[in-house]
C-alpha positions as CSV (number, residue, x, y, z in Angstrom):
1,M,-15.4,9.1,28.6
2,K,-18.2,7.7,26.9
3,F,-17.4,9.6,23.8
4,K,-13.7,8.3,24.1
5,K,-15.2,4.7,24.4
6,V,-17.2,4.9,21.6
7,K,-14.7,6.6,19.5
8,D,-11.6,3.8,20.6
9,F,-14.2,1.0,19.6
10,G,-14.7,2.5,16.4
11,I,-10.7,2.8,15.7
12,I,-10.7,-0.7,16.9
13,F,-13.2,-2.1,14.9
14,K,-11.7,-0.2,11.7
15,K,-8.4,-1.3,12.4
16,A,-9.9,-5.2,12.6
17,A,-12.1,-5.2,9.8
18,A,-8.6,-3.7,7.4
19,S,-6.6,-6.7,9.1
20,W,-9.3,-9.2,8.3
21,W,-10.1,-7.9,4.5
22,Q,-6.3,-8.1,4.0
23,R,-5.9,-11.7,5.2
24,D,-8.3,-12.9,2.5
25,P,-11.3,-14.0,4.7
26,F,-12.7,-15.9,1.5
27,R,-9.4,-17.8,1.4
28,Q,-9.7,-18.4,5.3
29,G,-13.5,-19.3,5.2
30,A,-12.9,-21.9,2.0
31,V,-10.4,-23.7,3.9
32,I,-12.4,-24.2,7.2
33,A,-15.5,-25.0,5.2
34,Y,-13.5,-28.2,3.0
35,Y,-12.0,-29.4,6.3
36,T,-15.7,-29.2,7.9
37,I,-17.0,-31.4,5.5
38,F,-14.8,-34.2,6.0
39,A,-14.9,-33.8,9.5
40,L,-18.5,-33.3,10.3
41,P,-19.2,-36.7,11.3
42,G,-17.0,-37.1,13.7
43,L,-17.6,-33.9,15.3
44,L,-21.4,-34.4,15.0
45,V,-20.8,-38.2,16.8
46,V,-18.7,-36.8,19.4
47,A,-20.8,-34.1,20.5
48,I,-23.9,-35.8,20.3
49,S,-22.8,-38.6,21.9
50,I,-22.0,-37.0,24.8
51,A,-25.4,-34.6,25.5
52,G,-27.2,-38.0,23.8
53,Y,-25.7,-39.9,27.1
54,F,-28.0,-37.8,29.1
55,F,-31.0,-37.4,26.7
56,G,-30.9,-40.0,24.0
57,N,-29.1,-39.7,20.6
58,E,-32.6,-39.4,18.8
59,V,-33.6,-36.1,21.2
60,V,-30.5,-34.1,20.4
61,S,-30.3,-35.2,16.9
62,G,-33.9,-33.8,16.8
63,E,-32.3,-30.7,18.1
64,L,-30.0,-30.6,15.6
65,H,-32.6,-31.2,12.9
66,Q,-34.3,-28.4,13.8
67,Q,-31.5,-26.1,14.3
68,I,-30.0,-26.9,10.7
69,S,-33.5,-26.3,9.1
70,N,-34.1,-23.2,11.1
71,T,-30.3,-21.9,9.8
72,I,-29.9,-23.2,6.5
73,D,-32.9,-25.5,5.6
74,T,-34.8,-28.7,5.9
75,N,-33.0,-30.6,2.9
76,T,-30.1,-29.8,4.6
77,A,-31.0,-30.8,7.8
78,D,-32.2,-33.9,6.5
79,S,-28.6,-34.7,4.7
80,V,-26.7,-34.2,7.8
81,Q,-29.4,-36.2,9.7
82,R,-28.4,-39.4,7.0
83,L,-24.8,-38.9,7.3
84,L,-25.3,-38.9,11.1
85,E,-26.9,-42.0,11.1
86,R,-24.4,-43.9,8.8
87,S,-21.4,-42.5,10.9
88,M,-23.1,-43.7,14.3
89,E,-23.9,-47.3,13.0
90,T,-22.4,-50.0,14.6
91,E,-19.9,-51.9,12.6
92,D,-20.0,-55.8,13.5
93,S,-15.8,-56.0,13.0
94,S,-13.8,-54.8,16.0
95,W,-11.0,-53.8,13.9
96,A,-13.5,-51.6,11.7
97,T,-15.1,-50.0,14.7
98,I,-11.4,-49.0,16.0
99,L,-10.8,-48.0,12.5
100,G,-13.7,-45.8,12.5
101,F,-13.2,-44.4,15.4
102,A,-9.7,-43.2,14.5
103,T,-10.9,-41.8,11.4
104,I,-13.7,-40.0,13.3
105,L,-10.8,-38.6,15.9
106,I,-8.3,-37.3,13.0
107,G,-11.4,-35.8,10.8
108,A,-12.7,-34.0,13.5
109,T,-9.4,-32.6,15.4
110,T,-8.1,-31.4,11.5
111,V,-10.6,-28.5,11.7
112,F,-9.7,-27.6,15.2
113,A,-6.2,-27.5,13.8
114,Q,-6.8,-25.4,11.1
115,F,-8.7,-23.3,13.3
116,Q,-5.2,-22.6,15.4
117,K,-2.8,-22.3,12.2
118,S,-5.8,-19.2,11.4
119,L,-5.9,-18.0,14.6
120,N,-2.0,-18.1,14.9
121,E,-1.7,-16.0,11.6
122,I,-4.3,-13.1,13.0
123,W,-2.1,-12.8,16.5
124,E,1.1,-13.5,14.1
125,V,3.1,-16.1,16.3
126,E,3.8,-19.8,15.2
127,P,5.0,-22.4,17.2
128,E,8.4,-23.1,17.8
129,A,10.1,-25.9,15.6
130,Q,9.4,-29.5,17.4
131,K,11.6,-32.4,17.0
132,A,10.7,-34.9,14.3
133,G,8.4,-37.4,15.6
134,I,4.7,-38.4,16.1
135,W,4.0,-37.3,19.7
136,P,3.9,-33.7,18.8
137,L,1.0,-34.5,16.6
138,I,-0.7,-36.7,19.0
139,K,-0.4,-34.1,21.4
140,T,-2.3,-31.4,19.3
141,R,-5.2,-33.8,18.3
142,L,-5.8,-35.1,21.9
143,F,-5.8,-31.1,22.7
144,S,-8.4,-30.4,20.0
145,F,-10.6,-33.7,20.8
146,G,-10.5,-32.3,24.4
147,L,-11.8,-29.1,22.6
148,I,-14.7,-31.1,21.1
149,I,-15.8,-32.5,24.3
150,T,-15.9,-29.6,25.9
151,I,-18.4,-28.4,22.6
152,G,-20.1,-31.7,23.8
153,F,-20.8,-30.7,27.4
154,L,-21.8,-26.9,26.1
155,L,-24.2,-28.8,23.9
156,L,-25.8,-30.8,27.0
157,I,-25.7,-27.6,29.0
158,S,-27.6,-25.8,26.2
159,L,-30.1,-28.7,26.1
160,I,-31.3,-29.1,29.8
161,L,-31.6,-25.2,30.0
162,S,-33.5,-25.0,26.6
163,S,-35.6,-27.4,27.8
164,F,-36.3,-25.9,30.5
165,L,-37.1,-22.6,29.4
166,S,-39.4,-24.1,26.4
167,A,-41.6,-25.8,29.5
168,F,-41.5,-22.8,31.5
169,G,-42.7,-20.9,28.5
170,S,-45.2,-23.2,27.6
171,W,-46.8,-22.9,31.1
172,I,-46.3,-19.4,31.1
173,R,-48.5,-19.4,27.8
174,E,-51.0,-21.5,29.5
175,N,-51.4,-19.8,32.7
176,W,-50.6,-16.0,32.5
177,S,-50.0,-13.5,29.7
178,D,-48.3,-13.4,26.7
179,H,-46.5,-10.5,27.5
180,L,-44.4,-13.0,30.1
181,L,-43.5,-15.4,27.0
182,T,-41.6,-12.3,25.9
183,V,-39.5,-12.3,29.0
184,I,-38.9,-15.8,28.6
185,E,-37.7,-15.5,24.8
186,L,-35.1,-12.8,25.6
187,A,-34.3,-15.0,28.6
188,H,-33.8,-17.6,26.1
189,F,-31.9,-15.4,23.5
190,A,-29.6,-14.4,26.4
191,F,-29.0,-17.8,27.2
192,S,-27.8,-18.9,23.9
193,L,-25.3,-15.8,23.3
194,G,-23.8,-16.8,26.3
195,I,-23.0,-20.3,25.6
196,I,-21.8,-19.2,22.2
197,T,-19.7,-16.6,24.2
198,L,-18.2,-18.9,26.2
199,L,-17.2,-21.1,23.5
200,F,-15.4,-18.2,21.3
201,A,-13.8,-17.7,24.7
202,L,-12.3,-20.8,24.9
203,M,-11.1,-21.3,21.2
204,M,-9.9,-18.0,21.7
205,K,-7.6,-18.6,24.9
206,A,-7.1,-22.0,24.0
207,L,-5.9,-22.2,20.6
208,P,-3.7,-19.1,19.3
209,D,0.2,-19.8,20.8
210,A,-0.3,-16.3,22.0
211,K,-0.5,-14.8,25.7
212,I,-3.9,-13.1,25.9
213,R,-5.3,-11.9,28.9
214,W,-8.8,-13.0,29.9
215,R,-10.4,-9.6,30.0
216,T,-9.5,-9.2,26.3
217,V,-10.6,-12.9,25.7
218,W,-14.2,-12.1,27.1
219,I,-14.5,-9.1,25.4
220,G,-13.4,-10.3,22.0
221,A,-15.6,-13.6,22.3
222,F,-18.6,-11.2,23.5
223,M,-18.1,-9.2,20.0
224,T,-17.3,-12.5,18.0
225,A,-20.8,-13.9,19.6
226,L,-22.4,-10.9,18.4
227,L,-21.0,-10.8,15.3
228,F,-22.0,-14.4,14.4
229,V,-25.8,-14.1,15.7
230,V,-26.1,-11.3,13.6
231,G,-24.3,-13.3,10.7
232,E,-26.5,-16.1,11.5
233,F,-29.7,-14.2,11.0
234,A,-28.1,-12.6,7.5
235,L,-27.5,-15.7,6.5
236,G,-31.0,-17.0,7.3
237,L,-32.6,-14.2,5.2
238,Y,-30.2,-15.1,2.4
239,F,-30.5,-18.5,2.1
240,G,-34.4,-18.3,2.6
241,N,-35.2,-15.6,-0.3
242,T,-32.4,-16.6,-3.3
243,D,-31.7,-20.8,-2.4
244,P,-28.6,-20.5,-3.8
245,G,-28.2,-24.2,-3.8
246,S,-31.1,-24.6,-5.8
247,G,-28.8,-24.9,-9.0
248,Y,-26.6,-27.8,-8.2
249,G,-29.2,-30.4,-8.0
250,P,-28.7,-33.3,-5.7
251,A,-25.6,-31.4,-4.5
252,G,-27.5,-28.8,-3.0
253,S,-27.4,-29.5,0.4
254,V,-23.4,-29.9,0.2
255,I,-23.3,-26.5,-1.3
256,L,-25.3,-24.7,1.0
257,L,-23.2,-26.4,3.8
258,L,-19.8,-25.0,2.2
259,L,-21.3,-21.8,2.3
260,W,-22.8,-21.6,5.5
261,T,-19.6,-22.8,6.9
262,S,-17.5,-20.6,5.0
263,Y,-19.5,-17.5,5.7
264,S,-19.9,-18.2,9.2
265,S,-16.0,-18.7,9.6
266,M,-15.4,-15.8,7.8
267,I,-17.5,-14.1,10.7
268,V,-15.2,-15.6,13.5
269,F,-12.2,-14.5,11.8
270,L,-13.4,-11.2,11.8
271,G,-14.3,-11.5,15.9
272,A,-10.5,-12.8,16.0
273,E,-9.6,-9.8,14.5
274,F,-11.6,-7.4,16.8
275,T,-9.6,-9.3,19.9
276,K,-6.4,-9.0,18.4
277,A,-6.6,-5.1,17.7
278,Y,-9.0,-4.8,20.9
279,S,-5.4,-6.2,22.9
280,D,-2.8,-4.1,21.0
281,H,-4.9,-1.1,21.2
282,H,-4.9,-1.1,25.0
283,Y,-1.9,-3.6,25.9
284,G,0.4,-3.4,22.9
285,K,1.8,-5.9,20.7
286,S,0.8,-9.2,21.4
287,V,3.6,-11.7,22.9
288,P,3.7,-15.8,22.2
289,D,3.6,-18.1,25.0
290,E,6.6,-20.1,25.6
291,H,6.3,-22.7,23.2
292,A,6.0,-20.1,19.9
293,K,7.8,-17.3,18.2
294,E,6.8,-14.2,16.7
295,K,5.8,-15.1,13.2
296,S,8.6,-14.1,10.7
297,K,7.7,-11.8,7.6
């Protein structure tokens, strides 16, 4: 039985990797990276504003700076910090504030709209032709905005539990053996993996216009989270040892951010391909939802 499961996993992953490569992951990653650069201020402002309501914007921004420094480098973290500070500055004019918020909303939701399009390609479905008008576009944007708010709440939960584990770890270090600290670090890793899995599960269930079983969603999201964590570790080693942005001068931070977003998106799409291959292997061809149809060849 165990051998059969391992064999099935190998077949599924091989099929997923072949399909992923056939869809040109470099193009998909580049598209997401392009949209993310313009949407980054909006994504950060909304997510940090939600978590910052409870912790304060400075605390949340500091945590974000630390995470980017660990993943990419300090210069990129500084650039993102300055970008965030400019985006959160309050304008004197109420009209300027409204216009700024609208720009943030459009930019932030565009990334999720593009993710939805790419995931629909993977699941081989497409939305039904809709009547002309602005309402379908507004619904799509509001749905994407809802996902951004969800990310903000996940960030809030992550900060709360991370703060607790860090404080508990410091107490353990002062009063008990360092061996127990390893247990805390493992708990922190497991918690982070769980948050990432939950985020991918929400994306994979909500974004594609296909009917996907929750069992498939959770297995695919967990696999995607594992790939993402391993990929982030590999990217950290790559950026730390090669510094690919050094040859671009002042634009180096932007280049690193583009590379990180592109490679990370490619990893996520590989996880989505695995989810699709798993679904096909166990349940047959995927079915479009009520407002979609099979993608025309």
